[in-house]
C-alpha positions as CSV (number, residue, x, y, z in Angstrom):
1,X,-16.1,-6.2,-3.6
2,X,-12.8,-6.7,-5.5
3,X,-12.6,-8.6,-8.8
4,X,-10.4,-11.2,-7.1
5,X,-13.3,-12.1,-4.8
6,X,-16.1,-11.4,-7.3
7,X,-17.3,-14.9,-8.0
8,X,-20.9,-14.0,-7.4
9,X,-21.0,-10.9,-9.7
10,X,-22.7,-10.8,-13.1
11,X,-20.7,-9.9,-16.2
12,X,-22.4,-6.4,-16.2
13,X,-21.3,-5.9,-12.5
14,X,-17.8,-7.1,-13.3
15,X,-17.5,-4.7,-16.2
16,X,-18.7,-1.8,-14.1
17,X,-16.2,-2.6,-11.4
18,X,-13.3,-3.0,-13.9
19,X,-14.2,0.3,-15.5
20,X,-13.5,2.0,-12.1
21,X,-10.4,0.0,-11.5
22,X,-8.9,0.6,-14.9
23,X,-9.8,4.3,-14.9
24,X,-8.2,4.7,-11.5
25,X,-5.0,2.8,-12.4
26,X,-4.4,5.0,-15.5
27,X,-3.6,7.8,-13.0
28,X,-0.5,5.8,-11.9
29,X,1.1,6.2,-15.4
30,X,1.5,10.0,-15.4
31,X,2.1,10.0,-11.6
32,X,5.1,7.7,-12.1
33,X,6.4,9.5,-15.2
34,X,5.6,6.7,-17.6
35,X,3.7,8.5,-20.3
36,X,3.4,11.8,-22.2
37,X,0.3,13.6,-23.4
38,X,-2.2,10.8,-24.2
39,X,0.2,7.9,-24.9
40,X,0.1,4.6,-23.1
41,X,-2.8,2.5,-22.0
42,X,-4.1,0.0,-19.4
43,X,-6.5,-2.9,-20.0
44,X,-8.1,-5.6,-17.9
45,X,-9.6,-8.9,-18.8
46,X,-13.2,-9.4,-17.6
47,X,-13.2,-12.7,-15.7
48,X,-15.4,-15.4,-17.1
49,X,-16.2,-13.5,-20.3
50,X,-14.3,-12.9,-23.6
51,X,-14.2,-9.2,-22.9
52,X,-11.7,-6.6,-21.8
53,X,-11.8,-3.0,-20.6
54,X,-9.3,-0.6,-22.1
55,X,-8.5,3.1,-22.3
56,X,-10.1,5.2,-25.1
57,X,-8.0,6.5,-27.9
58,X,-6.5,10.1,-27.6
59,X,-8.2,11.1,-24.4
60,X,-6.1,13.0,-21.8
61,X,-5.4,11.3,-18.5
62,X,-7.1,14.0,-16.5
63,X,-10.3,13.5,-18.5
64,X,-10.5,9.7,-18.0
65,X,-13.5,8.4,-16.0
66,X,-15.0,4.9,-15.5
67,X,-17.7,5.8,-18.1
68,X,-15.1,6.7,-20.7
69,X,-13.4,3.2,-20.5
70,X,-14.2,1.1,-23.6
71,X,-15.4,-2.5,-23.5
72,X,-14.1,-4.8,-26.3
73,X,-14.3,-8.4,-27.1
74,X,-11.1,-10.4,-27.4
75,X,-11.0,-9.9,-31.1
76,X,-10.7,-6.1,-30.5
77,X,-14.2,-5.2,-31.5
78,X,-16.0,-2.5,-29.4
79,X,-19.1,-3.7,-27.6
80,X,-19.8,-0.6,-25.6
81,X,-21.2,2.8,-26.7
82,X,-19.1,5.9,-26.5
83,X,-15.4,6.4,-27.4
84,X,-13.2,4.4,-29.8
85,X,-10.7,2.2,-28.0
86,X,-6.9,2.6,-27.9
87,X,-4.9,2.1,-31.1
88,X,-3.2,-0.7,-29.2
89,X,-6.4,-2.7,-28.7
90,X,-5.5,-5.4,-31.2
91,X,-2.2,-6.0,-29.3
92,X,-4.0,-6.3,-25.9
93,X,-6.7,-8.6,-27.4
94,X,-4.0,-10.9,-29.0
95,X,-2.2,-11.2,-25.6
96,X,-5.5,-12.1,-23.8
97,X,-6.4,-14.7,-26.5
98,X,-3.0,-16.4,-26.3
99,X,-2.1,-16.0,-22.7
100,X,-5.1,-17.1,-20.6
101,X,-3.2,-16.6,-17.4
102,X,-3.0,-12.8,-18.1
103,X,-5.5,-10.6,-16.4
104,X,-4.0,-7.2,-17.2
105,X,-1.9,-5.5,-19.8
106,X,-0.1,-2.1,-19.8
107,X,1.7,-0.2,-22.5
108,X,4.0,2.8,-21.9
109,X,6.8,4.7,-23.7
110,X,8.6,5.4,-20.4
111,X,11.9,7.2,-21.1
112,X,14.6,4.9,-19.8
113,X,13.0,1.6,-20.7
114,X,12.2,2.9,-24.2
115,X,15.8,4.0,-24.6
116,X,16.9,0.4,-24.1
117,X,14.2,-0.6,-26.6
118,X,15.6,1.9,-29.1
119,X,19.0,0.3,-28.7
120,X,17.4,-3.2,-29.1
121,X,19.2,-4.3,-26.0
122,X,17.7,-6.3,-23.0
123,X,18.1,-4.7,-19.6
124,X,20.7,-7.0,-17.9
125,X,19.9,-8.4,-14.4
126,X,22.5,-6.6,-12.4
127,X,20.5,-5.6,-9.3
128,X,18.4,-7.6,-6.8
129,X,15.3,-5.6,-7.5
130,X,15.4,-7.0,-11.1
131,X,15.9,-10.5,-9.8
132,X,12.9,-10.1,-7.5
133,X,10.4,-8.6,-9.9
134,X,11.5,-9.9,-13.3
135,X,13.4,-13.1,-12.5
136,X,16.3,-12.1,-14.8
137,X,16.8,-9.7,-17.6
138,X,14.0,-7.8,-19.3
139,X,14.0,-9.1,-22.8
140,X,13.6,-7.3,-26.2
141,X,10.8,-8.2,-28.6
142,X,10.8,-7.6,-32.4
143,X,9.9,-4.4,-34.1
144,X,6.3,-4.3,-35.4
145,X,4.0,-1.6,-36.7
146,X,1.0,-0.4,-34.7
147,X,-2.5,-1.2,-35.9
148,X,-2.7,-4.9,-36.2
149,X,-2.0,-7.8,-33.8
150,X,1.7,-8.0,-35.0
151,X,2.9,-6.3,-31.8
152,X,0.8,-8.7,-29.7
153,X,2.4,-11.7,-31.6
154,X,5.8,-10.3,-30.7
155,X,4.9,-9.8,-27.0
156,X,3.5,-13.3,-26.7
157,X,6.4,-15.0,-28.5
158,X,9.0,-13.1,-26.3
159,X,7.3,-13.6,-22.9
160,X,6.1,-17.2,-23.3
161,X,8.3,-19.3,-21.1
162,X,10.0,-16.2,-19.7
163,X,9.8,-15.1,-16.1
164,X,9.8,-11.4,-16.9
165,X,6.3,-9.7,-16.9
166,X,7.8,-6.9,-19.1
167,X,9.1,-6.8,-22.7
168,X,10.9,-4.0,-24.5
169,X,9.4,-3.9,-28.0
170,X,12.2,-2.8,-30.3
171,X,12.1,0.9,-31.2
172,X,8.7,1.3,-29.6
173,X,8.2,0.9,-25.9
174,X,7.2,-1.3,-23.0
175,X,4.4,-3.9,-22.6
176,X,3.8,-5.5,-19.3
177,X,1.4,-8.3,-18.2
178,X,0.1,-9.6,-14.9
179,X,-2.4,-12.0,-13.4
180,X,-4.4,-8.9,-12.4
181,X,-4.3,-5.5,-13.9
182,X,-2.7,-3.9,-10.8
183,X,0.2,-6.4,-11.2
184,X,0.8,-5.2,-14.8
185,X,0.8,-1.6,-13.7
186,X,3.3,-2.4,-10.9
187,X,5.6,-4.2,-13.5
188,X,5.5,-1.1,-15.7
189,X,6.5,1.1,-12.9
190,X,9.3,-1.2,-11.8
191,X,10.5,-1.7,-15.4
192,X,11.2,2.1,-15.7
193,X,12.8,2.2,-12.2
194,X,15.3,-0.6,-13.0
195,X,15.9,0.7,-16.5
196,X,16.9,4.1,-15.0
197,X,19.1,2.5,-12.3
198,X,20.9,0.1,-14.7
199,X,21.5,3.0,-17.2
200,X,23.1,5.0,-14.3
201,X,25.3,2.0,-13.4
202,X,26.5,1.8,-17.0
203,X,27.5,5.4,-16.9
204,X,29.7,4.7,-13.9
205,X,31.2,1.5,-15.2
206,X,30.4,-2.1,-16.3
207,X,28.0,-3.8,-13.9
208,X,28.2,-7.6,-13.8
209,X,25.0,-9.6,-14.2
210,X,24.0,-11.5,-11.0
211,X,24.8,-15.3,-11.1
212,X,21.8,-17.4,-12.2
213,X,21.6,-19.3,-9.0
214,X,21.4,-16.0,-7.0
215,X,18.7,-14.7,-9.4
216,X,16.7,-17.9,-8.9
217,X,17.0,-17.7,-5.1
218,X,16.0,-14.0,-5.0
219,X,13.1,-14.5,-7.3
220,X,11.8,-17.5,-5.4
221,X,12.0,-15.6,-2.1
222,X,10.2,-12.6,-3.5
223,X,7.4,-14.6,-5.0
224,X,6.9,-16.9,-2.0
225,X,7.9,-14.9,1.1
226,X,7.7,-11.2,0.4
227,X,4.6,-9.2,1.6
228,X,1.5,-10.5,3.3
229,X,0.2,-14.1,2.8
């Protein structure tokens, strides 16, 4: 049974299920070229509980298992035995506390998106794929040091009221959110894809941003009509 249809599961059962899901989804980060070595992380909120499941710190992607995933409360405190959680745990916890609609968070240092973050420039909405997935440009958040909830504060402040599920944290990397953890992973993959494409467009010339009314129409169609319903 998926988490989306897991109304009858206990918290213990939900945690076990999410350990598997989060462990499996971590494989998408190296598969899509979004991380190097042990950097990056995925987390998921446990429905109906003030808990999250997140990657352990400093463990290689090939060594991740459901059992190695770490369970924390939404203050970032570890509540499971085993590994220590990601160094970005405070950021994930802050996002969950302040954005109750978020069910999953992903952090990467993917090359092209992080290059835009290093410049401190948003990725302009110059292609339809951006309008579809992000509803406009991908914004830049403030610089903040790792280890406290300061990065989380920047993510929340930047994305609140913004249609983009991705933010480029200045001189750091990418954070993405989603109503479910798989949505956040998809946003991270798409963020790197459009960052690479828009970079290539800038090498060739000066691409023009799409008109706002066209962005609105494309985003609405994608959200309401694309895929299976």
